[in-house]
N, C-alpha and C positions, 0 to 999 in steps of 0.2 A: 302197560306191562313193564315191569322193572327189568333192567338189564343186569347181568352179573356185576358190572362195574357199580351200578347203583346199590346192589345188595352189599357188596364189599365195602363201599363207602359208608353205608349205614352201619354195618357191623363194626367198622373201624371207629366210627363216631361213638358207638356204644362202649366199645372197649376203652376208648380214650377217656370217657367220663368215669368209667369204673376203675381203671388202673391207678389213677392218683389216690383214690380212697384205699385201694388194696395195698399200694406201696406205703402209704402212711400207716395203715394198720400193721403191716409187716415190720416197718421201722419201729413203731411203738412197742411191738411184741419183742423185738430183738433188744431194744433198750431196757425193757422191763426184765427180761431174762439176764441180761448182762449185769444190771444193777443188783439183782437178787444173787447172782453168782459171786459178784465182788463182795457183797455184804456177808455172804456165807463164808468166804475165804477169810475176810477180815475178822469175823467173829471167832474163828478158830485160832487166830494168832494171839500170842501172849503180848498184847500191846498195853502201854500205859498212856495216861492222859498227859497233855502238855504240862499241866500243873504238877503232876507227880514227877515228871521228868525234871522240871525246873527245881522242885524241892530237893530231889536227890542230887542234882548238880550243885546246889548250894551247900548241902551236907558234905559232898566230896571236896569242894573248895576249902571249907573250914577244916576238914580233916587233913588235907594236904598242907595247909598252913601250919597246923599243929605238929605234923610230922617233920616239916622243915625246921621249925623252932626246936623240936627235940633233938634233931640231928645236929643242929648248931650247938646246942647245950652239951651234948655228948662229946662233940669234938673239942669244945672248950675244956671240959673235965679231963679228957684224955691228955690234952696238952698240958694242963696243970699237973697232972700226975707224973708225966714224963720229965718234968723239970726238977 
């Protein structure tokens, strides 16, 4: 006849073998939902690719250089006019 201790030991052993699988399934489920939530949030944001960003940065740099050159030219013309 089994004692209560034997019964609880057997029950503990069964839970011990089931819990790791349940914990893994729960972790996988949480990771799946977290990934889906993150992808949903990112898809609603107005983001650009790295290539688009780099291209716009290059355009901005060239524009800045042109503006600086024009500012310098205007300053030269204003100086000539005041002489």
